C-alpha positions as CSV (number, residue, x, y, z in Angstrom):
1,M,31.1,38.6,14.9
2,V,29.6,37.5,18.3
3,D,26.5,35.4,19.0
4,E,23.6,37.8,18.8
5,K,22.3,36.5,22.2
6,K,25.5,37.5,24.0
7,W,25.4,40.7,26.1
8,G,28.0,43.3,25.7
9,I,28.3,45.0,29.1
10,L,30.0,48.4,29.5
11,Y,31.1,48.7,33.1
12,C,31.5,52.4,34.2
13,P,33.1,52.4,37.7
14,K,31.1,54.5,40.2
15,G,33.3,57.3,41.4
16,G,36.4,55.8,40.0
17,A,37.8,52.3,40.2
18,G,37.8,52.0,44.0
19,R,37.2,48.9,46.1
20,Q,33.5,49.5,46.7
21,S,32.9,50.0,43.0
22,R,34.7,46.8,42.2
23,K,32.6,44.9,44.7
24,R,29.5,46.0,42.9
25,W,30.8,44.6,39.7
26,E,31.8,41.4,41.4
27,R,28.3,41.1,42.8
28,A,26.8,41.6,39.3
29,E,29.2,39.1,37.8
30,R,28.1,36.4,40.3
31,C,24.5,37.0,39.4
32,L,25.2,36.9,35.7
33,K,27.0,33.5,36.0
34,E,24.3,32.1,38.3
35,R,21.7,33.0,35.7
36,G,23.7,31.5,32.9
37,I,23.9,34.8,30.9
38,D,26.5,34.8,28.2
39,Y,28.3,38.2,28.2
40,D,31.5,40.1,27.5
41,M,32.5,43.0,29.7
42,V,34.6,46.1,28.8
43,Q,35.5,48.8,31.3
44,S,35.6,52.5,30.7
45,E,38.7,54.3,31.7
46,N,36.9,57.7,32.0
47,T,33.9,59.6,30.7
48,R,35.5,60.2,27.4
49,S,35.9,56.5,26.6
50,V,32.2,55.5,26.8
51,E,31.2,56.4,23.3
52,R,34.3,54.8,21.9
53,L,33.6,51.5,23.7
54,V,29.9,51.5,22.8
55,R,31.0,52.0,19.1
56,M,33.4,49.0,19.5
57,L,30.5,46.8,20.9
58,V,28.3,47.8,18.0
59,N,31.0,47.2,15.4
60,N,31.6,43.8,16.8
61,G,28.0,42.7,16.4
62,Y,26.6,42.9,20.0
63,K,22.8,43.3,19.8
64,T,22.2,43.7,23.5
65,I,24.3,46.4,25.1
66,I,24.0,46.9,28.9
67,I,25.4,50.1,30.5
68,F,26.5,49.4,34.1
69,G,26.6,53.1,35.0
70,G,24.6,56.3,35.6
71,D,22.7,58.9,33.7
72,S,25.8,60.4,32.1
73,A,27.2,57.1,30.8
74,L,23.8,56.2,29.5
75,N,23.6,59.6,27.7
76,D,27.0,58.9,26.1
77,A,25.8,55.5,24.9
78,V,22.6,56.9,23.4
79,N,24.4,59.6,21.6
80,C,26.8,57.0,20.1
81,L,23.9,54.9,19.0
82,M,22.2,57.9,17.3
83,Q,25.2,58.2,15.1
84,E,24.5,54.8,13.6
85,R,22.3,54.2,10.6
86,A,18.6,53.6,11.5
87,A,18.8,49.9,10.4
88,V,21.8,49.3,12.7
89,R,20.3,51.2,15.6
90,D,16.9,49.4,15.3
91,S,18.8,46.0,15.6
92,I,20.3,47.0,19.0
93,V,18.6,46.9,22.4
94,L,20.0,49.1,25.2
95,G,19.8,48.1,28.9
96,L,20.9,49.6,32.2
97,I,22.2,48.4,35.5
98,P,22.3,51.6,37.6
99,N,25.8,52.3,39.0
100,G,26.2,56.1,38.8
101,V,26.3,59.1,41.1
102,M,22.8,59.9,39.8
103,N,20.5,57.3,38.4
104,D,17.4,59.3,37.7
105,F,16.4,57.6,34.4
106,A,16.8,54.2,36.2
107,H,14.5,55.4,39.0
108,F,11.8,56.3,36.5
109,W,11.7,52.6,35.5
110,Q,11.9,51.5,39.2
111,F,15.4,50.0,38.8
112,D,17.0,50.0,42.3
113,E,20.8,50.5,42.4
114,D,20.9,48.4,45.6
115,D,19.1,45.4,44.1
116,I,21.4,44.3,41.3
117,E,20.0,40.8,41.2
118,Q,16.4,42.1,40.6
119,T,17.6,44.4,37.8
120,I,19.5,41.6,36.0
121,G,16.5,39.3,36.4
122,W,14.3,41.9,34.7
123,L,16.8,42.5,31.9
124,Q,17.0,38.8,31.2
125,Q,13.3,38.7,30.6
126,R,13.9,41.0,27.7
127,R,10.9,43.2,27.7
128,I,11.7,45.8,25.1
129,R,10.0,49.2,24.7
130,K,10.8,51.9,22.2
131,I,11.5,55.2,24.0
132,D,11.7,58.8,23.1
133,L,14.8,61.0,23.1
134,G,15.0,64.7,23.6
135,C,17.5,66.7,21.5
136,V,19.2,70.0,22.0
137,H,20.1,71.8,18.7
138,Y,22.6,74.6,19.1
139,K,25.7,76.4,17.7
140,N,29.1,76.1,19.4
141,R,31.7,78.8,19.8
142,D,32.8,78.3,16.2
143,A,29.2,78.8,15.0
144,E,29.0,75.2,14.0
145,R,25.6,73.5,14.1
146,C,25.6,70.8,16.8
147,H,23.1,68.6,18.6
148,R,23.0,66.4,21.7
149,Y,20.4,63.9,22.7
150,F,19.1,63.3,26.2
151,L,17.0,60.7,28.0
152,N,16.2,62.5,31.3
153,C,16.3,66.2,31.1
154,V,18.0,69.5,30.2
155,N,18.5,72.0,33.1
156,V,19.2,75.7,32.5
157,G,20.2,78.0,35.3
158,L,20.2,77.3,39.0
159,I,19.4,73.6,38.9
160,A,22.2,73.0,36.4
161,N,24.5,74.5,39.1
162,I,22.9,72.4,41.8
163,M,23.3,69.2,39.8
164,N,27.0,70.1,39.3
165,L,27.4,70.6,43.0
166,R,25.4,67.5,43.8
167,R,27.7,65.3,41.7
168,R,30.6,66.5,43.8
169,T,28.9,66.4,47.3
170,R,27.4,62.9,46.7
171,H,30.8,61.4,46.9
172,V,31.3,63.0,50.3
173,L,27.8,62.7,51.8
174,G,26.7,59.5,50.2
175,S,22.9,60.2,50.5
176,R,21.1,61.5,47.4
177,S,18.7,63.7,49.4
178,L,21.4,65.1,51.7
179,S,23.7,66.0,48.8
180,F,20.8,67.8,47.0
181,L,19.8,69.7,50.2
182,F,23.4,70.7,50.9
183,S,23.8,71.9,47.3
184,F,20.6,74.0,47.7
185,L,22.1,75.6,50.8
186,L,25.4,76.4,49.1
187,L,23.5,78.2,46.4
188,L,21.8,80.6,48.8
189,F,25.1,82.5,48.6
190,Q,25.3,82.5,44.8
191,R,23.4,84.0,41.8
192,M,19.8,83.0,41.8
193,D,18.3,84.2,38.6
194,Y,19.2,84.6,34.9
195,M,17.8,86.6,32.0
196,M,16.2,84.2,29.5
197,H,14.1,84.4,26.4
198,L,11.8,81.4,26.0
199,H,9.3,80.4,23.3
200,I,7.0,77.6,24.5
201,N,4.0,76.8,22.3
202,E,2.2,80.2,22.0
203,D,3.9,81.8,25.0
204,R,6.9,84.0,24.8
205,L,8.7,84.9,28.0
206,K,11.5,87.5,28.4
207,R,12.4,88.0,32.0
208,Q,14.6,87.0,34.9
209,I,14.1,83.2,35.5
210,M,15.7,81.1,38.2
211,T,15.7,77.8,36.4
212,V,14.2,75.8,33.5
213,C,13.9,72.0,33.3
214,I,13.0,70.3,30.1
215,G,12.1,66.8,30.9
216,N,11.8,63.6,28.8
217,A,11.5,61.8,32.1
218,L,11.6,62.7,35.8
219,G,14.0,65.6,35.4
220,Y,15.5,65.0,38.9
221,G,12.0,65.6,40.4
222,Q,11.3,68.8,38.4
223,T,9.1,67.2,35.7
224,P,7.5,64.4,37.7
225,N,4.7,63.8,35.1
226,A,7.0,63.4,32.1
227,V,7.2,60.0,30.4
228,P,9.7,59.0,27.7
229,Y,7.1,57.4,25.4
230,N,4.4,60.1,24.6
231,G,6.3,62.2,22.1
232,M,6.1,65.2,24.4
233,L,8.5,67.2,26.7
234,D,7.4,68.5,30.1
235,V,8.8,71.9,30.9
236,S,9.0,73.5,34.4
237,V,9.9,77.3,34.4
238,V,10.7,78.6,37.9
239,Y,10.7,82.4,38.6
240,H,12.8,83.8,41.4
241,P,10.9,83.2,44.7
242,E,11.3,85.1,47.9
243,V,13.7,83.4,50.4
244,T,10.8,81.9,52.5
245,Q,9.2,80.6,49.2
246,L,12.6,79.1,48.3
247,F,12.7,77.0,51.4
248,E,9.0,76.0,50.8
249,G,10.1,75.0,47.3
250,I,12.9,72.8,48.7
251,Y,10.4,71.1,51.1
252,L,8.0,70.4,48.2
253,F,10.8,69.2,46.0
254,M,11.9,66.7,48.7
255,R,8.3,65.5,49.1
256,G,7.9,65.0,45.4
257,R,5.4,67.9,45.0
258,F,7.6,70.3,43.1
259,L,4.8,71.4,40.7
260,N,2.6,72.6,43.6
261,H,5.0,75.5,44.3
262,R,3.5,78.9,43.3
263,S,6.7,79.9,41.5
264,V,6.7,76.8,39.2
265,H,5.0,77.2,35.8
266,P,4.5,73.9,34.0
267,Y,4.2,73.4,30.2
268,R,4.0,70.4,27.8
269,T,5.3,70.8,24.3
270,R,7.0,69.0,21.4
271,E,9.5,71.8,20.8
272,M,10.7,75.0,22.5
273,E,13.3,77.7,21.9
274,L,15.6,79.3,24.4
275,H,18.1,82.2,24.4
276,V,20.2,82.7,27.5
277,D,23.1,84.7,28.8
278,P,26.4,82.9,27.9
279,R,27.3,82.7,31.6
280,T,24.2,80.6,32.3
281,L,25.0,76.9,33.0
282,V,23.2,74.3,30.9
283,G,23.2,70.6,32.0
284,I,22.2,67.6,30.0
285,D,21.3,64.4,31.9
286,G,23.2,65.7,35.0
287,R,26.4,66.8,33.2
288,L,27.3,70.4,32.3
289,M,27.7,71.2,28.7
290,N,31.2,72.3,27.9
291,T,29.9,75.6,26.5
292,T,26.7,77.4,26.8
293,P,25.1,77.5,23.3
294,T,25.7,80.8,21.5
295,G,22.5,82.4,20.3
296,P,19.1,80.8,20.4
297,F,18.9,77.0,20.7
298,R,16.0,74.6,20.2
299,V,14.9,71.5,22.2
300,T,12.8,68.9,20.4
301,V,11.7,65.3,21.0
302,E,12.1,62.3,18.7
303,K,9.4,59.7,19.4
304,E,10.1,56.0,20.0
305,I,13.6,55.9,18.5
306,I,15.7,53.7,20.9
307,N,15.0,50.1,22.0
308,F,15.3,49.9,25.8
309,L,14.9,47.0,28.2
310,I,12.3,47.8,30.9
311,P,11.2,45.9,34.0
312,A,9.0,42.9,33.6
Protein backbone atom coordinates (compact mmCIF):
# COMPACT_ATOMS: atom_id res chain seq x y z
CA MET A 1 0.00 0.00 0.00
CA VAL A 2 1.22 3.52 -0.79
CA ASP A 3 1.73 6.49 1.53
CA GLU A 4 -1.69 8.08 2.07
CA LYS A 5 -0.24 11.52 1.28
CA LYS A 6 0.91 10.46 -2.18
CA TRP A 7 -1.26 11.58 -5.09
CA GLY A 8 -2.43 9.13 -7.70
CA ILE A 9 -2.73 11.08 -10.97
CA LEU A 10 -4.71 9.71 -13.89
CA TYR A 11 -3.49 11.46 -17.03
CA CYS A 12 -6.08 11.48 -19.84
CA PRO A 13 -4.39 12.91 -22.96
CA LYS A 14 -6.37 15.72 -24.58
CA GLY A 15 -7.45 14.72 -28.08
CA GLY A 16 -5.15 11.71 -28.07
CA ALA A 17 -1.48 11.41 -27.23
CA GLY A 18 -0.18 14.14 -29.54
CA ARG A 19 2.75 16.46 -28.98
CA GLN A 20 0.70 19.35 -27.54
CA SER A 21 -1.04 17.04 -25.09
CA ARG A 22 2.31 15.67 -23.95
CA LYS A 23 3.67 19.19 -23.43
CA ARG A 24 0.78 19.94 -21.06
CA TRP A 25 1.67 16.94 -18.95
CA GLU A 26 5.36 17.87 -18.96
CA ARG A 27 4.40 21.35 -17.74
CA ALA A 28 2.32 19.85 -14.94
CA GLU A 29 5.13 17.43 -14.09
CA ARG A 30 7.61 20.31 -13.65
CA CYS A 31 5.19 22.12 -11.35
CA LEU A 32 4.55 19.00 -9.24
CA LYS A 33 8.31 18.47 -8.76
CA GLU A 34 8.96 22.14 -7.96
CA ARG A 35 6.30 21.99 -5.25
CA GLY A 36 7.69 18.76 -3.82
CA ILE A 37 4.46 16.83 -4.37
CA ASP A 38 4.85 13.06 -4.13
CA TYR A 39 2.79 11.36 -6.84
CA ASP A 40 2.45 8.41 -9.18
CA MET A 41 0.99 8.85 -12.67
CA VAL A 42 -0.91 6.39 -14.82
CA GLN A 43 -2.06 7.21 -18.35
CA SER A 44 -5.36 6.18 -19.88
CA GLU A 45 -5.19 4.51 -23.29
CA ASN A 46 -8.77 5.44 -24.20
CA THR A 47 -12.08 6.43 -22.63
CA ARG A 48 -12.86 2.83 -21.70
CA SER A 49 -9.75 2.55 -19.51
CA VAL A 50 -10.52 5.38 -17.07
CA GLU A 51 -12.74 3.41 -14.69
CA ARG A 52 -10.32 0.47 -14.67
CA LEU A 53 -7.38 2.73 -13.78
CA VAL A 54 -9.30 4.60 -11.08
CA ARG A 55 -10.25 1.25 -9.56
CA MET A 56 -6.57 0.25 -9.64
CA LEU A 57 -5.59 3.45 -7.80
CA VAL A 58 -8.28 2.87 -5.18
CA ASN A 59 -7.26 -0.77 -4.66
CA ASN A 60 -3.63 0.27 -4.21
CA GLY A 61 -4.51 2.64 -1.38
CA TYR A 62 -4.29 6.10 -2.97
CA LYS A 63 -6.40 8.53 -0.93
CA THR A 64 -5.97 11.54 -3.23
CA ILE A 65 -6.86 10.83 -6.85
CA ILE A 66 -6.34 13.63 -9.37
CA ILE A 67 -7.93 13.45 -12.82
CA PHE A 68 -5.85 15.27 -15.45
CA GLY A 69 -8.70 15.33 -17.95
CA GLY A 70 -12.09 16.76 -18.90
CA ASP A 71 -15.75 16.34 -17.97
CA SER A 72 -16.08 12.84 -19.41
CA ALA A 73 -12.99 11.48 -17.65
CA LEU A 74 -14.16 13.00 -14.37
CA ASN A 75 -17.58 11.43 -14.91
CA ASP A 76 -15.98 8.00 -15.38
CA ALA A 77 -13.94 8.47 -12.21
CA VAL A 78 -16.98 9.43 -10.15
CA ASN A 79 -19.01 6.47 -11.42
CA CYS A 80 -16.13 4.18 -10.47
CA LEU A 81 -15.93 5.66 -6.94
CA MET A 82 -19.69 5.26 -6.50
CA GLN A 83 -19.27 1.50 -6.93
CA GLU A 84 -17.13 1.38 -3.79
CA ARG A 85 -18.43 0.91 -0.26
CA ALA A 86 -19.31 4.17 1.50
CA ALA A 87 -16.42 3.78 3.96
CA VAL A 88 -13.91 3.44 1.11
CA ARG A 89 -15.44 6.28 -0.89
CA ASP A 90 -15.44 8.61 2.12
CA SER A 91 -11.70 8.03 2.61
CA ILE A 92 -10.85 9.25 -0.90
CA VAL A 93 -10.57 12.82 -2.15
CA LEU A 94 -11.02 13.55 -5.85
CA GLY A 95 -9.27 16.43 -7.59
CA LEU A 96 -9.16 17.81 -11.13
CA ILE A 97 -6.60 19.42 -13.42
CA PRO A 98 -8.67 20.40 -16.50
CA ASN A 99 -7.33 18.85 -19.68
CA GLY A 100 -10.37 17.94 -21.76
CA VAL A 101 -12.17 19.10 -24.86
CA MET A 102 -14.82 20.47 -22.49
CA ASN A 103 -14.05 21.44 -18.88
CA ASP A 104 -17.36 22.85 -17.70
CA PHE A 105 -17.24 21.41 -14.19
CA ALA A 106 -13.73 22.83 -13.77
CA HIS A 107 -14.98 26.23 -14.95
CA PHE A 108 -17.66 26.20 -12.24
CA TRP A 109 -14.87 26.15 -9.64
CA GLN A 110 -12.79 28.76 -11.56
CA PHE A 111 -10.10 26.26 -12.56
CA ASP A 112 -8.38 27.54 -15.70
CA GLU A 113 -7.00 24.97 -18.17
CA ASP A 114 -4.36 27.51 -19.23
CA ASP A 115 -3.03 28.00 -15.68
CA ILE A 116 -1.88 24.55 -14.60
CA GLU A 117 0.44 26.01 -11.96
CA GLN A 118 -2.39 27.84 -10.18
CA THR A 119 -4.57 24.73 -10.24
CA ILE A 120 -1.85 22.53 -8.71
CA GLY A 121 -1.21 25.20 -6.07
CA TRP A 122 -4.90 25.18 -5.12
CA LEU A 123 -5.03 21.38 -5.01
CA GLN A 124 -1.97 21.28 -2.77
CA GLN A 125 -3.76 23.44 -0.20
CA ARG A 126 -6.22 20.57 0.14
CA ARG A 127 -9.46 22.43 0.66
CA ILE A 128 -12.09 19.67 0.61
CA ARG A 129 -15.80 20.07 0.00
CA LYS A 130 -18.43 17.35 -0.18
CA ILE A 131 -20.39 17.78 -3.41
CA ASP A 132 -23.65 16.49 -4.85
CA LEU A 133 -24.07 14.07 -7.72
CA GLY A 134 -27.03 13.76 -10.05
CA CYS A 135 -28.13 10.29 -11.06
CA VAL A 136 -30.03 8.96 -14.10
CA HIS A 137 -32.08 5.81 -13.37
CA TYR A 138 -33.14 3.97 -16.53
CA LYS A 139 -33.68 0.63 -18.24
CA ASN A 140 -31.45 -0.48 -21.10
CA ARG A 141 -32.43 -2.38 -24.26
CA ASP A 142 -32.49 -5.64 -22.27
CA ALA A 143 -34.90 -4.10 -19.73
CA GLU A 144 -32.19 -4.20 -17.06
CA ARG A 145 -32.25 -1.50 -14.39
CA CYS A 146 -29.21 0.78 -14.73
CA HIS A 147 -28.02 4.08 -13.37
CA ARG A 148 -25.34 6.63 -14.22
CA TYR A 149 -24.06 9.49 -12.07
CA PHE A 150 -23.19 12.97 -13.32
CA LEU A 151 -21.43 16.05 -11.94
CA ASN A 152 -22.41 18.67 -14.50
CA CYS A 153 -25.60 17.92 -16.40
CA VAL A 154 -27.85 15.71 -18.47
CA ASN A 155 -28.91 17.06 -21.88
CA VAL A 156 -31.90 15.67 -23.77
CA GLY A 157 -32.66 16.65 -27.37
CA LEU A 158 -31.03 19.38 -29.41
CA ILE A 159 -28.25 20.40 -27.01
CA ALA A 160 -27.14 16.76 -26.66
CA ASN A 161 -26.69 16.82 -30.42
CA ILE A 162 -24.82 20.15 -30.23
CA MET A 163 -22.49 18.85 -27.52
CA ASN A 164 -21.72 15.84 -29.69
CA LEU A 165 -20.89 18.11 -32.64
CA ARG A 166 -18.96 20.47 -30.38
CA ARG A 167 -16.64 17.70 -29.20
CA ARG A 168 -15.79 17.04 -32.85
CA THR A 169 -15.48 20.65 -34.06
CA ARG A 170 -13.42 21.76 -31.02
CA HIS A 171 -10.48 19.71 -32.31
CA VAL A 172 -10.66 21.62 -35.60
CA LEU A 173 -11.60 25.14 -34.47
CA GLY A 174 -9.79 25.25 -31.14
CA SER A 175 -12.06 27.92 -29.61
CA ARG A 176 -14.82 26.82 -27.21
CA SER A 177 -17.15 29.63 -28.32
CA LEU A 178 -16.51 29.16 -32.04
CA SER A 179 -17.08 25.41 -31.85
CA PHE A 180 -20.39 25.92 -30.02
CA LEU A 181 -21.56 28.59 -32.48
CA PHE A 182 -20.57 26.47 -35.48
CA SER A 183 -22.44 23.49 -34.00
CA PHE A 184 -25.55 25.68 -33.60
CA LEU A 185 -25.35 26.70 -37.25
CA LEU A 186 -25.01 23.09 -38.41
CA LEU A 187 -28.14 22.18 -36.49
CA LEU A 188 -30.26 24.72 -38.36
CA PHE A 189 -30.47 22.03 -41.05
CA GLN A 190 -31.46 19.23 -38.67
CA ARG A 191 -34.37 18.21 -36.49
CA MET A 192 -35.18 20.91 -33.93
CA ASP A 193 -37.84 19.47 -31.61
CA TYR A 194 -38.78 16.17 -29.96
CA MET A 195 -41.92 14.78 -28.34
CA MET A 196 -41.33 14.51 -24.59
CA HIS A 197 -43.32 13.73 -21.47
CA LEU A 198 -41.90 15.49 -18.40
CA HIS A 199 -42.95 15.37 -14.75
CA ILE A 200 -41.23 18.15 -12.75
CA ASN A 201 -42.54 18.88 -9.24
CA GLU A 202 -46.30 19.37 -9.77
CA ASP A 203 -46.03 20.14 -13.51
CA ARG A 204 -46.67 17.57 -16.22
CA LEU A 205 -45.65 18.50 -19.76
CA LYS A 206 -46.53 16.52 -22.87
CA ARG A 207 -45.51 18.39 -25.99
CA GLN A 208 -42.82 19.07 -28.59
CA ILE A 209 -39.71 20.33 -26.81
CA MET A 210 -36.43 21.44 -28.33
CA THR A 211 -34.12 20.57 -25.45
CA VAL A 212 -34.00 19.84 -21.71
CA CYS A 213 -30.96 20.42 -19.51
CA ILE A 214 -30.87 18.98 -15.98
CA GLY A 215 -27.97 20.64 -14.20
CA ASN A 216 -26.08 19.78 -11.04
CA ALA A 217 -23.69 22.60 -12.05
CA LEU A 218 -23.38 25.03 -15.00
CA GLY A 219 -24.83 22.69 -17.62
CA TYR A 220 -22.66 24.26 -20.37
CA GLY A 221 -24.39 27.58 -19.72
CA GLN A 222 -27.97 26.29 -19.66
CA THR A 223 -28.34 26.04 -15.86
CA PRO A 224 -26.15 28.98 -14.80
CA ASN A 225 -27.61 29.18 -11.27
CA ALA A 226 -27.11 25.50 -10.38
CA VAL A 227 -24.60 24.63 -7.64
CA PRO A 228 -23.42 21.11 -6.74
CA TYR A 229 -23.92 21.47 -2.98
CA ASN A 230 -27.57 22.42 -2.31
CA GLY A 231 -29.22 19.03 -2.88
CA MET A 232 -31.20 20.40 -5.85
CA LEU A 233 -31.16 20.14 -9.63
CA ASP A 234 -31.81 23.08 -11.94
CA VAL A 235 -33.82 22.26 -15.05
CA SER A 236 -34.13 24.33 -18.22
CA VAL A 237 -36.90 23.30 -20.62
CA VAL A 238 -36.73 24.98 -24.03
CA TYR A 239 -39.68 25.00 -26.40
CA HIS A 240 -39.11 25.33 -30.12
CA PRO A 241 -38.62 29.04 -30.91
CA GLU A 242 -39.03 30.79 -34.23
CA VAL A 243 -35.85 31.16 -36.30
CA THR A 244 -35.36 34.79 -35.22
CA GLN A 245 -35.84 33.77 -31.58
CA LEU A 246 -33.33 30.98 -32.06
CA PHE A 247 -30.61 33.45 -33.05
CA GLU A 248 -31.60 35.62 -30.10
CA GLY A 249 -31.21 32.53 -27.90
CA ILE A 250 -27.72 31.88 -29.31
CA TYR A 251 -26.77 35.51 -28.55
CA LEU A 252 -28.08 35.31 -24.97
CA PHE A 253 -26.35 31.96 -24.49
CA MET A 254 -23.01 33.39 -25.58
CA ARG A 255 -23.52 36.36 -23.22
CA GLY A 256 -24.34 34.09 -20.27
CA ARG A 257 -27.99 35.19 -20.12
CA PHE A 258 -29.61 32.00 -21.40
CA LEU A 259 -32.43 32.02 -18.82
CA ASN A 260 -33.61 35.44 -20.11
CA HIS A 261 -34.85 33.94 -23.37
CA ARG A 262 -38.65 33.77 -23.68
CA SER A 263 -38.59 30.10 -24.77
CA VAL A 264 -36.63 28.93 -21.70
CA HIS A 265 -38.68 27.65 -18.75
CA PRO A 266 -36.58 27.11 -15.59
CA TYR A 267 -37.35 24.77 -12.68
CA ARG A 268 -35.62 23.62 -9.50
CA THR A 269 -36.29 20.14 -8.18
CA ARG A 270 -34.88 17.12 -6.33
CA GLU A 271 -36.29 14.63 -8.80
CA MET A 272 -37.96 14.51 -12.20
CA GLU A 273 -39.23 11.93 -14.66
CA LEU A 274 -38.86 11.93 -18.45
CA HIS A 275 -40.19 9.79 -21.30
CA VAL A 276 -38.74 10.56 -24.73
CA ASP A 277 -38.77 9.13 -28.24
CA PRO A 278 -36.06 6.42 -28.60
CA ARG A 279 -34.44 8.47 -31.40
CA THR A 280 -33.83 11.39 -29.03
CA LEU A 281 -30.19 11.89 -28.05
CA VAL A 282 -29.31 11.96 -24.35
CA GLY A 283 -25.94 13.24 -23.15
CA ILE A 284 -24.39 12.89 -19.69
CA ASP A 285 -21.55 15.29 -18.84
CA GLY A 286 -20.94 16.01 -22.52
CA ARG A 287 -20.89 12.40 -23.73
CA LEU A 288 -23.78 10.69 -25.49
CA MET A 289 -25.35 7.67 -23.82
CA ASN A 290 -24.86 4.50 -25.82
CA THR A 291 -28.61 4.02 -25.92
CA THR A 292 -31.60 6.21 -25.19
CA PRO A 293 -33.37 4.85 -22.09
CA THR A 294 -36.34 2.65 -22.93
CA GLY A 295 -39.51 3.86 -21.26
CA PRO A 296 -39.67 6.50 -18.54
CA PHE A 297 -36.48 7.34 -16.68
CA ARG A 298 -35.84 9.33 -13.50
CA VAL A 299 -33.18 11.88 -12.61
CA THR A 300 -32.42 12.41 -8.92
CA VAL A 301 -29.71 14.06 -6.80
CA GLU A 302 -27.59 12.63 -3.99
CA LYS A 303 -26.45 15.33 -1.60
CA GLU A 304 -22.82 15.76 -0.47
CA ILE A 305 -21.60 12.30 -1.43
CA ILE A 306 -18.14 12.86 -3.01
CA ASN A 307 -15.07 14.55 -1.48
CA PHE A 308 -13.74 17.10 -3.99
CA LEU A 309 -10.73 19.45 -3.89
CA ILE A 310 -11.82 23.04 -4.56
CA PRO A 311 -9.85 26.27 -5.00
CA ALA A 312 -8.43 27.95 -1.92
